[in-house]
C-alpha positions in Angstrom: -79.0 -7.8 45.6 -76.1 -7.1 47.8 -73.9 -9.4 45.8 -74.9 -7.7 42.6 -74.0 -4.3 44.1 -70.7 -5.5 45.3 -69.9 -7.1 42.0 -70.9 -4.0 40.1 -68.8 -1.8 42.3 -65.8 -4.1 42.0 -66.0 -4.2 38.2 -66.3 -0.5 37.9 -63.3 -0.2 40.2 -61.2 -2.6 38.1 -62.1 -1.1 34.8 -61.7 2.5 35.9 -58.2 2.1 37.3 -55.2 3.5 35.4 -52.2 1.4 34.4 -50.2 2.9 37.3 -52.9 1.8 39.8 -52.3 -1.7 38.6 -48.5 -1.3 39.0 -47.9 -1.1 35.3 -45.6 1.8 34.4 -45.1 1.4 30.6 -44.1 -2.3 30.7 -42.5 -3.8 27.6 -45.2 -5.8 25.9 -43.0 -8.9 25.9 -43.2 -9.0 29.7 -47.0 -9.4 29.5 -46.4 -13.0 28.3 -44.1 -13.7 31.2 -46.8 -12.3 33.6 -49.5 -14.5 32.1 -47.3 -17.6 32.4 -46.4 -16.9 36.0 -49.8 -15.8 37.3 -52.2 -17.6 34.9 -54.4 -14.5 35.2 -56.1 -13.5 32.0 -57.3 -10.3 33.5 -53.8 -9.2 34.5 -52.5 -10.2 31.1 -55.3 -8.1 29.4 -54.5 -5.1 31.6 -50.8 -5.5 30.9 -51.5 -5.6 27.1 -53.5 -2.4 27.4 -50.7 -0.6 29.2 -47.6 -2.0 27.5 -45.3 -0.2 25.1 -43.5 -2.0 22.2 -39.8 -1.8 22.5 -38.6 -0.6 19.0 -34.9 -1.0 19.8 -35.1 -4.8 20.0 -33.5 -6.5 17.0 -35.8 -9.1 15.4 -34.6 -12.1 13.5 -36.3 -13.8 10.6 -35.5 -17.4 11.9 -33.4 -19.3 14.3 -31.8 -22.7 14.5 -31.1 -24.4 17.9 -28.1 -26.6 17.3 -27.2 -29.3 19.7 -25.6 -32.7 20.1 -28.2 -35.4 21.1 -25.6 -37.6 22.9 -24.5 -34.7 25.1 -27.8 -32.9 25.7 -28.2 -34.5 29.1 -25.5 -32.1 30.3 -27.8 -29.2 29.6 -31.1 -30.1 31.3 -32.8 -26.7 30.6 -32.0 -26.9 26.9 -33.1 -30.5 26.9 -36.4 -29.5 28.6 -37.0 -26.8 26.0 -36.3 -29.2 23.0 -38.6 -31.8 24.5 -41.3 -29.2 25.2 -44.5 -29.5 23.2 -45.0 -25.7 23.4 -41.9 -24.8 21.4 -43.2 -26.1 18.1 -46.5 -24.2 18.5 -45.0 -21.0 19.8 -41.9 -20.7 17.6 -42.8 -21.7 14.0 -39.6 -20.1 12.7 -37.3 -22.0 15.1 -35.7 -25.2 13.7 -34.0 -27.8 15.9 -30.9 -29.1 14.3 -28.8 -32.1 15.5 -25.0 -31.7 15.0 -22.6 -34.2 16.5 -20.3 -32.7 19.2 -22.1 -29.3 19.2 -22.7 -27.4 22.4 -26.2 -25.8 22.5 -26.1 -22.8 20.2 -28.6 -20.5 18.6 -27.9 -19.5 15.0 -30.0 -16.4 14.3 -30.7 -15.2 10.7 -31.6 -11.6 9.8 -33.8 -10.7 6.8 -30.7 -9.6 4.8 -29.3 -13.2 5.2 -26.6 -12.2 7.7 -26.3 -14.4 10.8 -25.5 -14.2 14.5 -24.5 -17.0 16.8 -25.3 -17.2 20.5 -23.9 -19.8 22.9 -26.9 -20.9 25.1 -25.4 -23.8 27.1 -25.9 -21.9 30.4 -29.4 -20.5 29.6 -32.4 -21.7 31.6 -35.5 -22.8 29.7 -37.4 -19.6 30.6 -34.5 -17.4 29.4 -34.4 -19.2 26.1 -38.2 -18.8 25.7 -38.1 -15.1 26.6 -35.2 -14.5 24.2 -37.1 -16.2 21.3 -40.3 -14.4 22.2 -38.6 -11.1 22.1 -36.3 -11.6 19.1 -38.0 -13.8 16.6 -40.5 -12.3 14.2 
């Protein structure tokens, strides 16, 4: 009985708290994914999603191509880890991995109107690349 009362009071406390009480002050929704990956807490992720605000100023791209040279990829271990990751194909269906001899790791981003933008990513860490793609790919 005591356990039931404690559990009920804890649940009512958790569900009655405001976003600010959880430390969320209008977080960008993209940061909720980072929170979930780092804490593995479904409850915190759910609360973050309740409190988050979509950032309308972020440019979204229709698709992206990650261009790299297979023979030189060992010089970029974070990019190599991303390319070899099983998650990338399931998370980013509009990302295409392209081999091009002699290329340094680069993202070629395509807008809906067909125009393109190129980003050099050779110094990016895996988590920065994932965050960028999560934020900027449709």
